[in-house]
C-alpha positions as a Markdown table, in Angstrom:
| # | Residue | x | y | z |
|---|---|---|---|---|
| 1 | Met | 1.9 | 107.3 | 197.4 |
| 2 | Phe | 0.4 | 106.2 | 194.2 |
| 3 | Val | 0.1 | 109.8 | 193.1 |
| 4 | Lys | 3.8 | 110.4 | 193.8 |
| 5 | Val | 4.7 | 107.3 | 191.9 |
| 6 | Met | 2.6 | 108.4 | 188.9 |
| 7 | Val | 4.1 | 111.9 | 189.0 |
| 8 | Trp | 7.6 | 110.4 | 189.1 |
| 9 | Trp | 6.9 | 108.1 | 186.2 |
| 10 | Ser | 5.4 | 110.9 | 184.2 |
| 11 | Phe | 8.4 | 113.1 | 184.9 |
| 12 | Ser | 10.7 | 110.1 | 183.8 |
| 13 | Leu | 8.6 | 109.5 | 180.7 |
| 14 | Val | 8.9 | 113.1 | 179.6 |
| 15 | Phe | 12.6 | 113.1 | 180.4 |
| 16 | Cys | 13.1 | 109.9 | 178.3 |
| 17 | Ile | 11.1 | 111.3 | 175.4 |
| 18 | Ile | 13.2 | 114.5 | 175.4 |
| 19 | Leu | 16.4 | 112.4 | 175.8 |
| 20 | Met | 15.4 | 110.1 | 172.9 |
| 21 | His | 14.5 | 113.1 | 170.8 |
| 22 | Phe | 18.0 | 114.6 | 171.2 |
| 23 | Leu | 19.6 | 111.1 | 170.8 |
| 24 | Phe | 18.0 | 110.4 | 167.5 |
| 25 | Gln | 18.6 | 114.0 | 166.3 |
| 26 | Ser | 22.3 | 113.5 | 167.1 |
| 27 | Leu | 22.3 | 110.1 | 165.3 |
| 28 | Ser | 20.8 | 111.8 | 162.3 |
| 29 | Met | 23.4 | 114.5 | 162.3 |
| 30 | His | 26.3 | 112.2 | 162.8 |
| 31 | Ser | 25.1 | 109.0 | 161.1 |
| 32 | Ala | 27.6 | 109.3 | 158.3 |
| 33 | Lys | 30.6 | 109.2 | 160.6 |
| 34 | Phe | 28.9 | 106.5 | 162.7 |
| 35 | Val | 28.4 | 104.3 | 159.6 |
| 36 | Glu | 31.9 | 104.8 | 158.3 |
| 37 | Gly | 33.3 | 103.9 | 161.7 |
| 38 | Phe | 31.5 | 100.6 | 161.8 |
| 39 | Lys | 32.3 | 100.0 | 158.1 |
| 40 | Ala | 36.0 | 100.3 | 158.9 |
| 41 | Arg | 35.7 | 97.4 | 161.4 |
| 42 | Gly | 33.6 | 95.2 | 159.1 |
| 43 | Lys | 30.6 | 95.6 | 161.3 |
| 44 | Val | 28.3 | 97.4 | 158.9 |
| 45 | Lys | 26.5 | 96.1 | 155.8 |
| 46 | Pro | 23.7 | 97.8 | 153.8 |
| 47 | Tyr | 20.8 | 95.6 | 153.1 |
| 48 | Tyr | 18.4 | 97.9 | 151.4 |
| 49 | His | 18.8 | 100.7 | 149.0 |
| 50 | Asp | 16.4 | 102.8 | 147.0 |
| 51 | Val | 17.1 | 106.1 | 145.2 |
| 52 | Leu | 13.8 | 107.4 | 146.5 |
| 53 | Tyr | 14.0 | 106.3 | 150.1 |
| 54 | Gly | 17.7 | 106.4 | 150.8 |
| 55 | Tyr | 19.5 | 103.7 | 153.0 |
| 56 | Lys | 18.3 | 101.2 | 155.6 |
| 57 | Val | 21.4 | 99.9 | 157.4 |
| 58 | Ala | 21.9 | 97.1 | 160.0 |
| 59 | Phe | 24.6 | 97.8 | 162.6 |
| 60 | Ser | 25.9 | 94.5 | 163.8 |
| 61 | Thr | 27.6 | 94.2 | 167.2 |
| 62 | Asp | 28.9 | 90.7 | 166.9 |
| 63 | Gly | 29.7 | 90.3 | 163.1 |
| 64 | Asn | 27.1 | 87.7 | 162.4 |
| 65 | Tyr | 24.1 | 90.1 | 162.6 |
| 66 | Ser | 22.5 | 88.1 | 165.4 |
| 67 | Asn | 22.4 | 91.3 | 167.4 |
| 68 | Tyr | 22.0 | 94.6 | 165.6 |
| 69 | Leu | 20.7 | 98.0 | 165.7 |
| 70 | Gln | 18.6 | 99.1 | 162.7 |
| 71 | Leu | 18.8 | 102.6 | 161.5 |
| 72 | Asp | 16.3 | 103.8 | 158.9 |
| 73 | Tyr | 16.8 | 107.0 | 156.9 |
| 74 | Met | 14.3 | 107.6 | 154.2 |
| 75 | Gln | 11.8 | 110.0 | 152.8 |
| 76 | Pro | 8.2 | 109.0 | 153.6 |
| 77 | Val | 7.1 | 109.3 | 150.0 |
| 78 | Ala | 5.8 | 105.7 | 149.8 |
| 79 | Pro | 5.7 | 102.7 | 152.1 |
| 80 | Val | 9.0 | 100.9 | 152.3 |
| 81 | Gln | 8.8 | 97.5 | 150.7 |
| 82 | Pro | 9.6 | 94.8 | 153.3 |
| 83 | Leu | 12.8 | 92.9 | 152.8 |
| 84 | Val | 11.8 | 89.4 | 151.8 |
| 85 | Gln | 15.2 | 87.8 | 151.5 |
| 86 | Pro | 18.0 | 87.3 | 153.9 |
| 87 | Ile | 21.0 | 89.5 | 153.9 |
| 88 | Val | 23.3 | 88.6 | 151.0 |
| 89 | Gln | 26.9 | 89.8 | 150.5 |
| 90 | Gln | 26.7 | 92.5 | 147.8 |
| 91 | Pro | 29.3 | 94.8 | 146.3 |
| 92 | Thr | 30.0 | 97.6 | 148.7 |
| 93 | Leu | 27.9 | 100.6 | 148.0 |
| 94 | Pro | 28.7 | 104.2 | 149.1 |
| 95 | Leu | 27.7 | 104.3 | 152.8 |
| 96 | Thr | 27.3 | 108.1 | 153.2 |
| 97 | Val | 23.9 | 108.8 | 154.6 |
| 98 | Pro | 22.3 | 111.3 | 152.3 |
| 99 | Val | 21.5 | 114.7 | 153.7 |
| 100 | Pro | 18.9 | 116.8 | 152.1 |
| 101 | Ala | 20.7 | 119.0 | 149.6 |
| 102 | Ala | 20.2 | 122.7 | 149.2 |
| 103 | Pro | 18.2 | 123.8 | 146.3 |
| 104 | Val | 20.3 | 123.8 | 143.2 |
| 105 | Pro | 20.2 | 127.1 | 141.4 |
| 106 | Val | 19.0 | 127.0 | 137.9 |
| 107 | Pro | 21.7 | 128.3 | 135.7 |
| 108 | Val | 20.8 | 131.3 | 133.6 |
| 109 | Pro | 22.1 | 130.9 | 130.1 |
| 110 | Val | 24.6 | 133.5 | 129.1 |
| 111 | Pro | 24.6 | 134.4 | 125.4 |
| 112 | Ser | 28.0 | 133.4 | 123.9 |
| 113 | Ala | 29.8 | 134.8 | 120.9 |
| 114 | Pro | 28.3 | 133.4 | 117.7 |
| 115 | Lys | 30.3 | 130.5 | 116.3 |
| 116 | Pro | 31.9 | 131.1 | 112.9 |
| 117 | Ala | 30.0 | 129.5 | 110.1 |
| 118 | Ala | 31.6 | 126.3 | 108.8 |
| 119 | Pro | 33.6 | 127.0 | 105.7 |
| 120 | Val | 31.8 | 126.0 | 102.5 |
| 121 | Pro | 34.1 | 123.6 | 100.7 |
| 122 | Glu | 35.2 | 124.9 | 97.3 |
| 123 | Pro | 34.7 | 122.7 | 94.2 |
| 124 | Glu | 37.6 | 120.4 | 93.7 |
| 125 | Gln | 40.1 | 121.5 | 91.1 |
| 126 | Ala | 42.9 | 119.7 | 89.4 |
| 127 | Pro | 46.2 | 120.4 | 91.2 |
| 128 | Ala | 48.4 | 122.9 | 89.4 |
| 129 | Pro | 51.3 | 121.1 | 87.7 |
| 130 | Val | 53.8 | 123.6 | 88.9 |
| 131 | Thr | 53.7 | 125.2 | 92.3 |
| 132 | Val | 56.1 | 128.1 | 92.8 |
| 133 | Val | 57.5 | 127.5 | 96.3 |
| 134 | Glu | 60.9 | 126.6 | 97.5 |
| 135 | Ala | 60.8 | 122.9 | 98.4 |
| 136 | Pro | 62.9 | 121.8 | 101.4 |
| 137 | Ser | 65.8 | 119.8 | 100.3 |
| 138 | Thr | 67.1 | 116.7 | 102.1 |
| 139 | Glu | 70.4 | 116.7 | 100.3 |
| 140 | Lys | 73.7 | 117.0 | 102.2 |
| 141 | Ala | 75.6 | 118.8 | 99.6 |
| 142 | Gly | 77.5 | 121.6 | 101.2 |
| 143 | Pro | 76.3 | 125.1 | 102.3 |
| 144 | Arg | 73.2 | 126.5 | 100.7 |
| 145 | Ser | 73.6 | 129.5 | 98.5 |
| 146 | Lys | 72.5 | 132.9 | 99.9 |
| 147 | Ser | 71.2 | 134.0 | 96.6 |
| 148 | Lys | 68.0 | 135.9 | 96.6 |
| 149 | Lys | 67.0 | 134.2 | 93.4 |
| 150 | Val | 67.3 | 130.9 | 95.1 |
| 151 | Thr | 65.3 | 131.7 | 98.3 |
| 152 | Asn | 62.8 | 133.8 | 96.4 |
| 153 | Pro | 62.3 | 132.4 | 93.0 |
| 154 | Leu | 60.4 | 134.4 | 90.4 |
| 155 | Pro | 56.9 | 133.3 | 89.5 |
| 156 | Val | 56.9 | 130.7 | 86.9 |
| 157 | Thr | 53.6 | 129.8 | 85.2 |
| 158 | Glu | 54.7 | 127.8 | 82.2 |
| 159 | Val | 54.2 | 124.1 | 82.3 |
| 160 | Pro | 57.5 | 122.4 | 81.4 |
| 161 | Pro | 57.1 | 119.9 | 78.5 |
| 162 | Ile | 58.7 | 117.3 | 80.7 |
| 163 | Lys | 55.5 | 117.0 | 82.7 |
| 164 | Glu | 54.0 | 114.3 | 80.6 |
| 165 | His | 57.0 | 112.1 | 81.3 |
| 166 | Leu | 56.8 | 112.2 | 85.1 |
| 167 | Pro | 55.8 | 109.1 | 87.1 |
| 168 | Glu | 52.0 | 108.7 | 87.3 |
| 169 | Gly | 50.4 | 110.9 | 89.9 |
| 170 | Met | 53.4 | 113.1 | 90.5 |
| 171 | Ser | 53.9 | 116.8 | 89.8 |
| 172 | Met | 56.7 | 119.4 | 89.8 |
| 173 | Val | 57.5 | 121.9 | 92.6 |
| 174 | Leu | 60.0 | 124.6 | 91.8 |
| 175 | Arg | 63.1 | 124.4 | 94.0 |
| 176 | Trp | 64.9 | 127.4 | 92.6 |
| 177 | Ser | 65.4 | 129.3 | 89.4 |
| 178 | Asp | 67.4 | 132.0 | 87.8 |
| 179 | Glu | 65.3 | 133.9 | 85.2 |
| 180 | Phe | 68.3 | 136.1 | 84.3 |
| 181 | Thr | 66.3 | 139.3 | 84.9 |
| 182 | Pro | 68.2 | 142.5 | 84.1 |
| 183 | Asp | 69.5 | 144.0 | 87.3 |
| 184 | Pro | 72.2 | 146.7 | 87.2 |
| 185 | Ser | 73.1 | 146.0 | 90.8 |
| 186 | Leu | 74.4 | 142.6 | 89.9 |
| 187 | Lys | 77.6 | 141.8 | 87.9 |
| 188 | Asn | 77.4 | 142.4 | 84.2 |
| 189 | Gly | 73.8 | 143.5 | 84.3 |
| 190 | Gly | 72.3 | 140.6 | 86.2 |
| 191 | Ile | 74.7 | 137.7 | 87.1 |
| 192 | Asp | 74.1 | 136.7 | 90.7 |
| 193 | Glu | 77.5 | 135.8 | 92.1 |
| 194 | Asp | 75.9 | 134.3 | 95.1 |
| 195 | Leu | 74.5 | 131.7 | 92.7 |
| 196 | Trp | 77.2 | 131.5 | 90.0 |
| 197 | Arg | 80.9 | 131.5 | 90.0 |
| 198 | Phe | 83.2 | 132.1 | 87.1 |
| 199 | His | 85.9 | 129.7 | 85.7 |
| 200 | Leu | 88.6 | 131.9 | 84.3 |
| 201 | Gly | 91.6 | 131.2 | 82.0 |
| 202 | Asp | 92.5 | 128.3 | 79.8 |
| 203 | Gly | 92.3 | 125.5 | 82.4 |
| 204 | Ser | 95.8 | 125.7 | 83.7 |
| 205 | Asp | 94.5 | 126.7 | 87.1 |
| 206 | Phe | 92.9 | 123.2 | 87.2 |
| 207 | Asn | 96.0 | 121.4 | 85.9 |
| 208 | Ile | 94.2 | 120.8 | 82.6 |
| 209 | Pro | 95.6 | 123.3 | 80.1 |
| 210 | Lys | 93.3 | 124.0 | 77.2 |
| 211 | Trp | 90.6 | 122.4 | 79.3 |
| 212 | Ala | 92.0 | 118.9 | 78.5 |
| 213 | Asn | 90.3 | 119.0 | 75.1 |
| 214 | Gln | 92.6 | 121.2 | 73.1 |
| 215 | Glu | 90.1 | 124.0 | 73.3 |
| 216 | Met | 91.1 | 127.4 | 71.9 |
| 217 | Gln | 89.3 | 129.9 | 74.2 |
| 218 | Cys | 90.3 | 131.9 | 77.3 |
| 219 | Tyr | 87.4 | 132.3 | 79.7 |
| 220 | Thr | 86.8 | 135.8 | 81.2 |
| 221 | Asp | 84.2 | 137.5 | 83.3 |
| 222 | Lys | 84.2 | 140.6 | 81.1 |
| 223 | Pro | 80.8 | 142.0 | 80.1 |
| 224 | Glu | 81.7 | 141.7 | 76.4 |
| 225 | Asn | 82.0 | 137.9 | 77.0 |
| 226 | Ile | 79.1 | 137.4 | 79.4 |
| 227 | Ser | 76.2 | 139.6 | 80.4 |
| 228 | Val | 72.5 | 139.7 | 81.1 |
| 229 | Val | 70.4 | 141.8 | 78.6 |
| 230 | Pro | 66.7 | 142.4 | 78.1 |
| 231 | Met | 64.7 | 140.1 | 75.7 |
| 232 | Glu | 64.0 | 141.8 | 72.4 |
| 233 | Asp | 60.2 | 141.1 | 72.6 |
| 234 | Asn | 59.8 | 141.8 | 76.3 |
| 235 | Pro | 62.3 | 144.1 | 78.0 |
| 236 | Glu | 61.1 | 143.2 | 81.5 |
| 237 | Lys | 62.5 | 139.7 | 80.9 |
| 238 | Gly | 66.1 | 139.0 | 80.4 |
| 239 | Lys | 68.5 | 136.4 | 79.0 |
| 240 | Leu | 72.1 | 135.4 | 79.7 |
| 241 | Val | 74.3 | 135.9 | 76.7 |
| 242 | Ile | 77.7 | 134.2 | 76.5 |
| 243 | Thr | 79.7 | 135.7 | 73.6 |
| 244 | Ala | 82.8 | 134.2 | 72.0 |
| 245 | Leu | 85.1 | 136.7 | 70.4 |
| 246 | Ala | 88.1 | 136.3 | 68.0 |
| 247 | Asp | 90.4 | 138.0 | 70.4 |
| 248 | Asp | 94.0 | 136.7 | 70.0 |
| 249 | Gly | 95.8 | 137.7 | 73.1 |
| 250 | Pro | 97.2 | 136.7 | 76.5 |
| 251 | Cys | 95.0 | 134.6 | 78.8 |
| 252 | Lys | 95.9 | 135.4 | 82.4 |
| 253 | Ser | 95.6 | 132.7 | 85.0 |
| 254 | Ala | 93.4 | 133.6 | 88.0 |
| 255 | Lys | 95.3 | 131.3 | 90.3 |
| 256 | Ser | 99.0 | 131.7 | 89.4 |
| 257 | Gly | 98.9 | 135.0 | 87.4 |
| 258 | Thr | 100.7 | 133.5 | 84.5 |
| 259 | Ser | 99.6 | 134.1 | 80.9 |
| 260 | Asn | 99.1 | 131.9 | 77.9 |
| 261 | Thr | 98.0 | 132.8 | 74.4 |
| 262 | Gln | 94.6 | 131.8 | 73.2 |
| 263 | Lys | 92.9 | 132.7 | 69.9 |
| 264 | Phe | 89.5 | 133.4 | 71.3 |
| 265 | Thr | 87.7 | 134.7 | 74.5 |
| 266 | Ser | 84.4 | 133.4 | 75.9 |
| 267 | Ala | 82.9 | 132.6 | 79.3 |
| 268 | Lys | 82.0 | 129.8 | 81.7 |
| 269 | Ile | 79.9 | 129.9 | 84.9 |
| 270 | Val | 79.3 | 127.1 | 87.4 |
| 271 | Cys | 76.2 | 127.1 | 89.7 |
| 272 | Arg | 77.0 | 127.1 | 93.4 |
| 273 | Glu | 73.8 | 125.4 | 94.3 |
| 274 | Pro | 74.2 | 121.6 | 94.3 |
| 275 | Val | 71.6 | 119.5 | 92.5 |
| 276 | His | 70.5 | 116.0 | 93.4 |
| 277 | Trp | 67.5 | 113.8 | 93.6 |
| 278 | Val | 65.8 | 113.6 | 97.0 |
| 279 | Gly | 65.6 | 110.5 | 99.1 |
| 280 | Thr | 67.7 | 107.3 | 99.3 |
| 281 | Ser | 69.2 | 105.2 | 96.6 |
| 282 | Gly | 66.5 | 102.9 | 95.2 |
| 283 | Ala | 63.8 | 104.9 | 96.9 |
| 284 | Ser | 64.2 | 108.4 | 95.6 |
| 285 | Lys | 62.1 | 111.1 | 94.0 |
| 286 | Pro | 63.5 | 112.6 | 90.8 |
| 287 | Val | 64.8 | 116.1 | 90.3 |
| 288 | Val | 64.3 | 118.0 | 87.1 |
| 289 | Val | 66.9 | 120.5 | 85.7 |
| 290 | Thr | 65.8 | 122.5 | 82.7 |
| 291 | Ala | 67.0 | 125.5 | 80.6 |
| 292 | Lys | 65.7 | 127.3 | 77.6 |
| 293 | Ile | 68.5 | 127.7 | 75.2 |
| 294 | Lys | 69.5 | 129.1 | 71.8 |
| 295 | Val | 72.8 | 127.8 | 70.4 |
| 296 | Pro | 75.1 | 129.3 | 67.8 |
| 297 | Val | 75.2 | 127.3 | 64.6 |
| 298 | Ala | 78.8 | 128.0 | 63.5 |
| 299 | Ala | 82.1 | 126.4 | 62.7 |
| 300 | Gly | 84.1 | 125.5 | 65.8 |
| 301 | Ser | 81.4 | 126.4 | 68.3 |
| 302 | Trp | 80.8 | 124.1 | 71.3 |
| 303 | Pro | 78.1 | 125.4 | 73.7 |
| 304 | Ala | 77.1 | 123.2 | 76.6 |
| 305 | Phe | 74.6 | 122.8 | 79.4 |
| 306 | Trp | 76.1 | 120.2 | 81.6 |
| 307 | Met | 77.0 | 119.0 | 85.1 |
| 308 | Leu | 80.0 | 117.9 | 87.1 |
| 309 | Pro | 80.2 | 116.6 | 90.7 |
| 310 | Ser | 80.0 | 119.1 | 93.6 |
| 311 | Thr | 83.4 | 119.3 | 95.3 |
| 312 | Ala | 85.1 | 121.3 | 98.0 |
| 313 | Glu | 88.2 | 121.4 | 95.9 |
| 314 | Glu | 88.0 | 124.8 | 94.2 |
| 315 | Trp | 90.8 | 124.1 | 91.7 |
| 316 | Cys | 89.8 | 120.6 | 90.6 |
| 317 | Ser | 87.4 | 120.3 | 87.6 |
| 318 | Gly | 85.6 | 117.0 | 87.5 |
| 319 | Cys | 86.7 | 115.9 | 91.0 |
| 320 | Gly | 84.1 | 114.4 | 93.3 |
| 321 | Glu | 83.7 | 112.0 | 96.2 |
| 322 | Tyr | 84.8 | 109.1 | 93.9 |
| 323 | Gly | 87.9 | 110.8 | 92.7 |
| 324 | Gly | 88.8 | 112.7 | 89.5 |
| 325 | Trp | 87.3 | 112.5 | 86.1 |
| 326 | Val | 85.7 | 110.2 | 85.1 |
| 327 | Ser | 85.2 | 108.0 | 88.1 |
| 328 | Ser | 83.0 | 110.7 | 89.7 |
| 329 | Gly | 80.8 | 111.1 | 86.6 |
| 330 | Glu | 79.6 | 113.7 | 84.2 |
| 331 | Ile | 76.1 | 114.5 | 82.9 |
| 332 | Asp | 75.8 | 116.4 | 79.6 |
| 333 | Ile | 72.2 | 117.6 | 79.2 |
| 334 | Met | 72.9 | 119.5 | 76.0 |
| 335 | Glu | 76.0 | 119.8 | 73.7 |
| 336 | His | 76.1 | 121.1 | 70.2 |
| 337 | Val | 79.0 | 121.4 | 67.8 |
| 338 | Asn | 79.6 | 123.3 | 64.6 |
| 339 | Thr | 76.7 | 123.5 | 62.2 |
| 340 | Glu | 75.2 | 120.1 | 63.1 |
| 341 | Thr | 71.5 | 119.8 | 63.3 |
| 342 | Lys | 71.5 | 117.3 | 66.2 |
| 343 | Ser | 71.3 | 118.0 | 69.9 |
| 344 | Asn | 73.6 | 115.8 | 71.9 |
| 345 | Ser | 73.4 | 114.3 | 75.4 |
| 346 | Ala | 75.8 | 112.0 | 77.2 |
| 347 | Leu | 76.5 | 110.2 | 80.5 |
| 348 | His | 80.2 | 109.6 | 81.4 |
| 349 | Ser | 81.2 | 107.2 | 84.2 |
| 350 | Gly | 83.6 | 104.3 | 84.9 |
| 351 | Gly | 87.2 | 105.1 | 85.1 |
| 352 | Lys | 90.5 | 103.3 | 85.1 |
| 353 | Pro | 92.4 | 102.2 | 88.2 |
| 354 | Asp | 94.9 | 104.9 | 89.3 |
| 355 | Val | 94.6 | 106.7 | 85.9 |
| 356 | Leu | 92.7 | 109.9 | 85.4 |
| 357 | Trp | 90.9 | 110.8 | 82.1 |
| 358 | Glu | 90.8 | 107.2 | 81.0 |
| 359 | Gly | 88.3 | 104.4 | 81.1 |
| 360 | Asp | 85.3 | 106.5 | 80.0 |
| 361 | Asn | 82.1 | 104.4 | 79.9 |
| 362 | Val | 79.9 | 106.8 | 77.8 |
| 363 | Lys | 76.2 | 106.5 | 76.9 |
| 364 | Glu | 75.0 | 109.0 | 74.3 |
| 365 | Gly | 71.8 | 110.4 | 72.8 |
| 366 | Lys | 71.5 | 112.4 | 69.6 |
| 367 | Leu | 68.2 | 114.0 | 68.7 |
| 368 | Glu | 67.7 | 115.4 | 65.2 |
| 369 | Leu | 66.2 | 118.9 | 65.2 |
| 370 | Gly | 66.8 | 119.8 | 61.5 |
| 371 | Gly | 66.4 | 123.4 | 60.5 |
| 372 | Lys | 65.1 | 124.3 | 64.0 |
| 373 | Ile | 68.4 | 123.7 | 65.6 |
| 374 | Ser | 69.1 | 127.5 | 65.8 |
| 375 | Glu | 65.7 | 128.3 | 67.5 |
| 376 | Trp | 64.9 | 128.4 | 71.2 |
| 377 | His | 64.6 | 124.9 | 72.8 |
| 378 | Glu | 64.0 | 123.6 | 76.3 |
| 379 | His | 66.6 | 121.1 | 77.3 |
| 380 | Thr | 65.7 | 119.0 | 80.3 |
| 381 | Leu | 67.3 | 116.4 | 82.7 |
| 382 | Leu | 65.1 | 114.0 | 84.6 |
| 383 | Trp | 67.3 | 112.4 | 87.2 |
| 384 | Asp | 66.5 | 109.7 | 89.7 |
| 385 | Ser | 68.6 | 107.2 | 91.5 |
| 386 | Thr | 67.6 | 104.4 | 89.1 |
| 387 | Tyr | 67.5 | 106.3 | 85.7 |
| 388 | Ile | 68.8 | 109.4 | 84.0 |
| 389 | Arg | 67.0 | 110.8 | 81.0 |
| 390 | Thr | 67.3 | 114.0 | 78.9 |
| 391 | Tyr | 64.7 | 115.6 | 76.7 |
| 392 | Val | 64.5 | 118.4 | 74.1 |
| 393 | Asp | 61.1 | 120.1 | 74.1 |
| 394 | Gly | 59.7 | 117.1 | 75.8 |
| 395 | Lys | 61.1 | 114.6 | 73.3 |
| 396 | Leu | 63.3 | 111.9 | 74.7 |
| 397 | Asn | 67.0 | 112.1 | 73.8 |
| 398 | Leu | 69.1 | 110.1 | 76.2 |
| 399 | Asp | 67.6 | 107.2 | 78.2 |
| 400 | Thr | 69.8 | 105.3 | 80.7 |
| 401 | Lys | 69.0 | 103.1 | 83.7 |
| 402 | Leu | 70.7 | 101.5 | 86.6 |
| 403 | Gly | 73.4 | 99.3 | 85.3 |
| 404 | Asp | 74.4 | 101.7 | 82.5 |
| 405 | Trp | 76.8 | 103.5 | 84.7 |
| 406 | Ser | 79.5 | 102.6 | 87.3 |
| 407 | Ser | 82.5 | 104.0 | 89.2 |
| 408 | Ile | 85.9 | 102.3 | 89.4 |
| 409 | Arg | 86.2 | 103.8 | 92.9 |
| 410 | Ala | 82.9 | 102.1 | 94.1 |
| 411 | Pro | 82.6 | 98.8 | 92.4 |
| 412 | Asp | 80.1 | 97.5 | 95.0 |
| 413 | Asn | 77.8 | 100.5 | 94.7 |
| 414 | Lys | 75.6 | 100.2 | 91.7 |
| 415 | Tyr | 74.2 | 103.7 | 92.2 |
| 416 | Ala | 77.7 | 105.4 | 92.0 |
| 417 | Pro | 78.8 | 107.9 | 90.9 |
| 418 | Phe | 75.3 | 109.5 | 90.3 |
| 419 | Asp | 74.2 | 109.2 | 93.9 |
| 420 | Lys | 76.1 | 112.4 | 94.8 |
| 421 | Pro | 75.2 | 116.1 | 94.2 |
| 422 | Phe | 76.3 | 117.8 | 90.9 |
| 423 | Asn | 76.5 | 121.4 | 89.8 |
| 424 | Val | 75.1 | 123.0 | 86.6 |
| 425 | Ile | 77.6 | 124.5 | 84.2 |
| 426 | Leu | 77.0 | 126.9 | 81.2 |
| 427 | Asn | 79.8 | 127.6 | 78.8 |
| 428 | Leu | 80.7 | 128.3 | 75.2 |
| 429 | Ala | 84.0 | 126.6 | 74.1 |
| 430 | Ile | 85.7 | 127.2 | 70.7 |
| 431 | Gly | 87.5 | 124.4 | 69.0 |
| 432 | Gly | 88.7 | 121.2 | 70.6 |
| 433 | Lys | 88.9 | 117.5 | 69.9 |
| 434 | Trp | 85.2 | 117.2 | 69.0 |
| 435 | Pro | 84.4 | 120.3 | 66.9 |
| 436 | Thr | 87.9 | 120.7 | 65.3 |
| 437 | Pro | 89.7 | 117.4 | 65.5 |
| 438 | Asp | 92.3 | 118.6 | 63.0 |
| 439 | Gly | 93.3 | 121.4 | 65.4 |
| 440 | Lys | 92.5 | 124.2 | 62.9 |
| 441 | Ala | 90.9 | 127.3 | 64.3 |
| 442 | Pro | 87.6 | 128.5 | 62.8 |
| 443 | Pro | 87.7 | 131.6 | 60.7 |
| 444 | Ala | 87.8 | 134.8 | 62.7 |
| 445 | Asp | 85.5 | 136.7 | 60.4 |
| 446 | Gly | 82.6 | 134.5 | 61.5 |
| 447 | Phe | 82.6 | 135.9 | 65.0 |
| 448 | Pro | 81.1 | 136.8 | 67.4 |
| 449 | Tyr | 79.2 | 133.7 | 68.4 |
| 450 | Lys | 76.4 | 134.0 | 70.8 |
| 451 | Tyr | 75.0 | 131.4 | 73.2 |
| 452 | Glu | 71.8 | 132.5 | 74.9 |
| 453 | Ile | 69.9 | 131.2 | 77.9 |
| 454 | Gln | 66.5 | 132.5 | 79.1 |
| 455 | Tyr | 66.5 | 130.7 | 82.4 |
| 456 | Val | 67.7 | 127.7 | 84.5 |
| 457 | Arg | 65.2 | 126.0 | 86.7 |
| 458 | Val | 65.3 | 123.1 | 89.1 |
| 459 | Tyr | 62.2 | 121.3 | 90.2 |
| 460 | Asp | 61.5 | 118.6 | 92.8 |
| 461 | Val | 59.1 | 115.9 | 91.7 |
| 462 | Val | 56.5 | 115.1 | 94.4 |
């Protein structure tokens, strides 16, 4: 009997050992899910953690840990230090039971493409005073010209003499230029009609016969009156030549077709490209307009490099957003009369209520050039919202500031009328109220008179 009992107990013991082996193996395999299940019911709390040994977890069956099943999973690298303090609420740690990970393959470095060497900084150089690029314009002054000379200005390397008068720290960037390079594909040897338009006749088309000044010329677009020719010292460069002739004959109106009689012929061109400073009134950046010019020094001659307001009214000279002349303003960069030795500049503004051509508030500059008056000179406008200045070869001629101008049509706008775009004009008049106040025509035997322009350039100041 005793032997049977012992055999039975032995058999039971072996069975229990095998059963416990499989039970703990199952617990080891599924411990993560087991722990997470208890954790979800608030029944599990870790009380020991070590990166070498893993987790030792108490599984509570009643919530207060009076009855619990303890599960240890650790690597027997060193004896586990006994827990010497009661279980204390700690921040919840990740409760996944670690499983021995597969060996991590050691990455084999793959040679990569060589990195480009860092650029070696070049020595600092002083910025060029003139950069030949087309600067974007923020003006809202009508459609931009399609002229190739505007969008692709020719290289300009000379430093304009105006540079020394720029605000400190600022330089000039070429916006556009016309170098008047000879080109047989263009009108009269090089006049770009996408950039320039002709004023023809005696002013009657604009309701100002004799151009409102008792002038004696009829403007034409004939090559004998206006053309581009090579420079004598450098045939690759050119110049615009406006020639006044003693040509007593009919002056046909381009608009109405009627004819009047004028004693002389000459030419006048108006730039289609509006010019204006950039920015807002009181916080603007200046614009520079410059031309290299040689004037005739002769009786009755009146060459001019000047500007009138841009307007959509084709048959209105001097009209602008503030009305007709003079409330919309006029800028005279250079005017010369007769045989004087002075270069003249003027700013016209003001106006009279409901009356055109009256109320002129004029500011003038007169620079003495002496015997050099007949030589080449660079005439320049420096125009900002708060000042307008002109120069001859870098010498100040006209100096005006905010408060020196006004417009009767905008009494509350202290920047008017020179807060709007203007257009450059080149012309050679003969006679008129200024050069011939007595109305007598200059002697015909002194003609032709030649007014020459090497270039017109417009710069942004940045």
